C-alpha positions in Angstrom: 41.9 -10.2 -75.3 42.0 -10.1 -71.5 44.0 -13.1 -70.4 44.1 -13.3 -66.6 43.5 -16.9 -65.7 42.4 -17.9 -69.2 41.5 -21.5 -69.7 44.1 -23.7 -71.4 41.5 -24.7 -73.9 41.1 -21.1 -75.2 44.8 -20.3 -75.4 45.7 -23.6 -76.8 44.0 -22.5 -80.0 46.4 -19.6 -80.5 48.3 -21.4 -83.2 48.2 -21.5 -87.0 47.0 -18.1 -88.2 47.9 -16.3 -84.9 51.4 -17.7 -84.7 52.1 -17.0 -88.4 51.0 -13.4 -87.7 53.6 -13.1 -84.9 56.3 -14.6 -87.2 55.3 -12.2 -90.0 55.5 -9.2 -87.7 58.9 -10.4 -86.4 60.2 -10.4 -90.0 59.0 -6.8 -90.4 60.5 -5.7 -87.1 63.8 -7.4 -87.8 64.3 -5.2 -90.8 64.6 -2.2 -88.5 66.2 -3.8 -85.4 68.8 -6.1 -86.8 72.2 -5.1 -85.5 70.7 -2.5 -83.2 70.0 -2.6 -79.4 66.4 -3.3 -78.6 64.5 -1.6 -75.8 61.8 -3.8 -74.3 60.2 -4.9 -71.0 61.7 -7.6 -68.7 60.9 -8.9 -65.2 64.0 -8.3 -63.1 64.9 -10.1 -59.9 66.8 -7.4 -58.0 67.0 -8.8 -54.5 66.2 -12.1 -52.6 62.6 -12.6 -51.7 61.3 -9.5 -53.5 58.7 -9.5 -56.3 60.0 -9.3 -59.8 60.2 -5.7 -61.1 58.9 -5.2 -64.7 61.2 -2.6 -66.2 62.4 -1.4 -69.5 65.9 -2.8 -70.5 68.3 -2.7 -73.4 69.0 -6.0 -75.2 72.2 -5.9 -77.2 72.5 -7.5 -80.6 73.8 -11.1 -80.8 77.5 -11.8 -81.0 78.9 -14.5 -83.2 77.2 -17.9 -82.7 74.3 -16.2 -80.9 70.7 -15.4 -81.8 68.3 -12.7 -80.5 64.8 -14.0 -80.1 61.4 -12.5 -79.4 59.9 -14.5 -76.6 56.3 -15.5 -77.3 55.5 -17.3 -74.1 57.4 -18.8 -71.1 56.4 -21.1 -68.3 57.4 -21.1 -64.7 59.6 -23.7 -63.0 60.8 -24.1 -59.4 64.3 -23.6 -60.6 63.4 -20.0 -61.2 62.8 -19.4 -57.5 66.3 -19.3 -55.8 68.8 -17.2 -57.9 72.1 -16.4 -56.4 73.3 -13.4 -58.4 71.5 -10.1 -58.7 70.1 -8.2 -60.6 69.0 -11.0 -62.9 66.5 -11.9 -65.5 65.1 -15.4 -64.7 63.1 -17.8 -66.8 64.3 -20.8 -68.8 61.2 -22.5 -70.2 60.2 -20.7 -73.4 59.4 -20.5 -77.1 60.2 -17.6 -79.4 60.9 -16.4 -82.9 64.4 -15.5 -84.1 64.7 -11.7 -84.6 68.3 -11.7 -85.7 71.5 -13.8 -85.7 75.1 -13.1 -85.1 78.0 -14.0 -87.4 78.6 -17.7 -88.2 75.1 -18.8 -87.4 73.7 -21.2 -90.0 71.5 -23.5 -87.9 68.7 -20.9 -87.6 67.6 -17.8 -89.4 65.3 -14.8 -89.0 61.7 -15.9 -88.5 62.5 -19.4 -87.3 60.5 -20.7 -84.3 62.9 -21.9 -81.6 63.0 -23.2 -78.0 65.9 -22.2 -75.9 67.1 -24.9 -73.6 69.3 -24.6 -70.5 71.4 -27.6 -71.5 73.8 -27.0 -74.3 74.0 -29.3 -77.4 77.0 -28.0 -79.3 77.2 -31.0 -81.7 81.0 -30.7 -81.8 82.4 -32.2 -78.6 82.9 -35.9 -78.0 80.0 -36.0 -75.5 77.5 -34.3 -77.9 78.6 -36.7 -80.7 78.2 -39.7 -78.5 74.8 -41.5 -77.9 76.0 -42.3 -74.4 75.6 -38.8 -72.9 73.8 -35.5 -73.2 76.3 -33.5 -71.1 78.2 -31.2 -73.4 81.8 -30.7 -72.5 82.4 -27.6 -74.6 79.7 -25.7 -72.7 79.2 -27.7 -69.5 76.1 -27.0 -67.4 76.7 -24.4 -64.7 74.7 -21.7 -63.0 76.6 -18.9 -64.7 75.3 -15.3 -64.8 76.8 -14.8 -68.2 76.5 -15.9 -71.8 78.3 -19.2 -72.1 80.7 -18.4 -75.0 81.9 -15.0 -74.0 81.2 -14.7 -70.3 79.5 -11.3 -70.8 75.9 -10.0 -70.6 73.6 -8.8 -73.3 71.3 -7.0 -70.9 71.4 -3.5 -69.3 68.8 -1.4 -67.5 68.2 2.2 -68.6 70.8 3.4 -66.1 73.4 1.3 -67.8 73.6 -1.3 -65.0 74.4 -4.8 -66.2 71.6 -7.4 -65.7 72.8 -11.0 -65.4 71.6 -14.0 -67.4 70.0 -17.1 -66.0 70.6 -20.7 -67.2 71.7 -19.3 -70.6 68.1 -18.4 -71.4 66.5 -15.5 -69.4 63.1 -15.8 -70.8 61.3 -13.3 -68.5 62.1 -10.7 -71.1 60.3 -9.7 -74.3 63.7 -10.2 -76.1 66.6 -12.3 -75.1 69.9 -13.5 -76.6 70.8 -17.2 -76.6 73.9 -19.1 -77.8 73.2 -21.3 -80.7 74.3 -24.3 -78.7 71.2 -23.7 -76.5 68.7 -23.3 -79.3 66.5 -25.9 -81.0 64.5 -25.1 -84.1 60.9 -26.5 -84.0 57.9 -26.6 -86.3 55.9 -23.4 -86.2 52.6 -25.4 -86.2 53.3 -26.5 -82.7 51.3 -24.4 -80.1 53.8 -22.2 -78.3 52.1 -22.7 -75.0 52.9 -26.4 -75.3 56.3 -26.2 -76.9 57.6 -24.2 -74.0 56.8 -27.1 -71.6 59.4 -29.3 -73.2 62.4 -27.1 -72.3 63.0 -28.3 -68.8 61.1 -30.2 -66.2 58.5 -32.0 -68.3 61.1 -33.2 -70.8 63.3 -34.2 -67.8 60.6 -36.5 -66.4 59.6 -38.0 -69.8 63.2 -38.4 -70.8 64.1 -40.0 -67.4 61.7 -42.9 -68.2 62.5 -43.0 -72.0 66.2 -42.4 -72.2 67.9 -42.5 -68.8 66.0 -45.6 -67.5 65.1 -47.2 -70.8 61.7 -48.4 -69.5 60.5 -51.5 -71.3 56.9 -52.5 -72.0 55.4 -54.4 -69.0 57.8 -52.8 -66.5 56.9 -51.8 -62.9 57.7 -48.2 -61.9 57.8 -46.3 -58.6 57.9 -42.5 -58.6 58.8 -40.6 -55.4 57.2 -37.2 -55.6 54.3 -36.2 -57.8 55.1 -32.7 -58.8 55.4 -31.7 -62.4 58.5 -33.8 -62.9 57.2 -36.9 -61.2 54.0 -36.7 -63.2 56.1 -36.3 -66.4 58.0 -39.5 -65.4 54.6 -41.2 -65.2 53.7 -39.9 -68.6 57.0 -41.1 -70.0 56.6 -44.5 -68.4 53.1 -44.8 -69.9 54.5 -44.0 -73.3 57.1 -46.7 -72.9 54.4 -49.3 -72.1 54.9 -49.7 -68.3 52.0 -51.6 -66.8 52.3 -50.7 -63.1 53.1 -47.1 -62.3 53.2 -46.4 -58.6 53.2 -42.9 -57.3 54.5 -42.0 -53.8 53.6 -38.6 -52.3 52.4 -37.1 -49.0 49.4 -35.5 -50.7 46.6 -38.1 -51.5 45.1 -35.7 -54.0 48.0 -36.4 -56.3 46.6 -39.8 -57.1 43.6 -38.5 -59.0 45.9 -36.0 -60.8 48.4 -38.7 -61.6 45.8 -41.0 -63.2 45.7 -38.5 -66.1 49.3 -39.3 -66.8 49.1 -43.1 -66.4 49.5 -43.6 -62.7 47.9 -47.0 -61.7 48.7 -47.2 -57.9 49.4 -44.8 -55.1 51.3 -45.0 -51.8 50.7 -42.1 -49.3 54.0 -41.5 -47.7 53.9 -41.9 -43.9 50.5 -43.5 -43.9 51.4 -47.2 -44.0 51.8 -47.8 -40.3 55.2 -49.2 -39.4 55.9 -50.1 -43.0 58.2 -47.8 -45.0 57.3 -46.9 -48.6 59.9 -49.3 -49.9 58.4 -52.2 -47.9 55.0 -51.4 -49.3 56.3 -51.2 -52.9 58.2 -54.4 -52.6 55.0 -56.1 -51.5 53.0 -54.5 -54.2 55.4 -55.6 -56.9 56.4 -59.0 -55.7 60.0 -58.1 -55.0 60.6 -54.5 -55.9 60.0 -52.1 -58.8 62.0 -52.5 -62.0 62.6 -48.7 -62.1 62.4 -46.1 -59.3 62.6 -42.3 -59.7 63.4 -39.8 -57.0 61.8 -36.5 -58.1 61.8 -34.4 -54.9 65.5 -33.7 -54.0 65.9 -35.4 -50.6 68.7 -37.8 -49.8 66.5 -39.9 -47.6 64.0 -40.4 -50.5 66.9 -41.4 -52.8 67.8 -44.1 -50.3 64.1 -45.1 -50.1 63.8 -45.3 -53.9 67.0 -47.4 -54.1 65.6 -49.7 -51.5 62.4 -50.1 -53.5 64.2 -51.5 -56.5 64.2 -55.1 -57.4 67.5 -57.0 -56.7 69.4 -58.1 -59.7 68.3 -55.5 -62.3 66.5 -52.7 -60.4 67.5 -49.2 -61.5 67.1 -45.9 -59.5 67.1 -42.6 -61.4 67.7 -39.4 -59.4 66.1 -36.2 -60.8 65.6 -34.2 -57.6 68.2 -31.7 -56.4 68.9 -31.6 -52.6 70.6 -28.7 -50.9 74.3 -28.2 -51.4 76.5 -30.5 -49.3 73.8 -33.2 -48.9 75.2 -36.7 -48.9 73.7 -39.9 -50.1 74.5 -42.9 -47.8 74.4 -46.4 -49.2 75.7 -49.6 -47.7 78.7 -50.8 -49.7 77.8 -54.4 -49.2 74.2 -53.7 -50.3 75.5 -52.1 -53.5 77.7 -55.1 -54.1 75.3 -57.9 -53.5 72.1 -56.4 -54.7 73.0 -56.0 -58.4 71.0 -52.7 -58.4 72.2 -49.5 -60.0 71.7 -45.8 -59.3 72.3 -42.9 -61.7 71.6 -39.3 -61.9 70.3 -37.6 -65.1 70.1 -34.0 -66.2 67.3 -33.1 -68.6 66.2 -36.8 -68.5 69.2 -37.8 -70.5 67.7 -36.1 -73.6 69.8 -34.4 -76.3 67.9 -31.1 -76.9 68.3 -30.8 -80.6 67.4 -34.4 -81.5 65.1 -35.6 -78.8 62.9 -32.5 -78.1 61.6 -32.4 -81.7 60.6 -36.1 -81.4 58.6 -35.4 -78.2 56.9 -32.4 -79.9 55.9 -34.6 -82.9 54.5 -37.2 -80.5 52.4 -34.4 -78.9 51.1 -33.3 -82.4 50.4 -36.9 -83.1 48.2 -37.0 -80.0 50.4 -39.6 -78.3 52.0 -37.4 -75.6 49.8 -35.7 -73.0 51.0 -32.1 -72.5 47.7 -30.3 -72.1 47.0 -31.5 -68.6 50.3 -30.0 -67.3 49.1 -26.4 -68.1 46.8 -25.4 -65.2 47.1 -21.6 -65.6 47.9 -19.0 -68.3 48.5 -15.3 -67.5 49.6 -12.0 -68.9 53.2 -10.9 -68.4 52.2 -8.2 -66.0 50.8 -10.8 -63.7 54.1 -12.8 -63.4 54.3 -12.3 -59.7 50.9 -13.8 -59.2 52.0 -16.8 -61.2 55.0 -17.2 -58.9 52.7 -17.1 -55.9 50.7 -20.0 -57.4 54.0 -21.9 -58.1 55.4 -21.4 -54.6 52.0 -22.3 -52.9 51.8 -25.5 -55.0 48.6 -24.4 -56.7 49.7 -25.1 -60.2 51.6 -27.6 -62.3 52.7 -25.3 -65.1 51.7 -21.7 -65.5 52.3 -20.2 -68.9 53.1 -16.5 -69.3 52.1 -14.8 -72.6 54.6 -12.0 -73.2 52.5 -9.9 -75.6 49.2 -10.0 -73.7 
């Protein structure tokens, strides 16, 4: 089948028999590859600003508490754009099948369908055991170029040069090795080109409304920035029963897109005369939104989101990432007398191993809208074209099929 820009409707049918076939083939392959290095193709980022280079690499067997997986498909995220260490295999939104496991792995076995997630969930530390946090203290989130448990790489090119990891996933490879703390087992009936969406940005947005904010039915919401994450916040707020979901963006076309995810109102940033977005939102909501979400990564917008919240109980959730060194300036007296709160959240406050399966079930139950996020699907060989679409803002999520 020639994929190219295949419609989501066609590829979304690649489940059931097709996926079981992949799993069966992986079982047969694992019999000959278990414990051995695997030679496969990967898209390598070798220097800043250059296209990814599809090359053959060697993927080492998993060490204790690790699993080697065959990547079925992977989606692109803006976080994949600016790596700091080279050469590196990017990619962190994926779904795959376990090819083999290292020693002391009991959570998954050969043939299991899994999603690797950049945020660890070890299940052992005080933070992972607590319902108050999703920030693992045993393997804290960091932009390390190595495997989290051993600080080494499982990738080499054919010349023996070490290739670095990315966000503990590195899914732009036909095979990758992932620590068990970063793997979540899922139902094999779930379409892989939908399951991969819930491994970063889409989950972060939905979780921000559901877990981090705790949006209640009847709430008013304001979302600053309507990219994939902002639209996912809208979808999460819709699921939580919010009745007024306001989107704020410079692009008026985002309003129609946002309606698919529950958006009820729209404010075009910079087009309200002398009024700021926060002033408009305060007027629209009769005093401010119950929950505001900053999804761009600009300190000025974080301030504007905070200003848009209702005094007394308003809550601002920060999902966007500004450049290093950026400062958020808030008036101390305003913080004191307003009664408002502000918090950041990573991965929407979701615990990967418990919350992601819940979201996937809600998708299978036709409650959660994931289909509208997938605007393009491509072959692995066209991954650089997919990045062009991402950087140009021409897609929400582009899914790359590794075996097409």
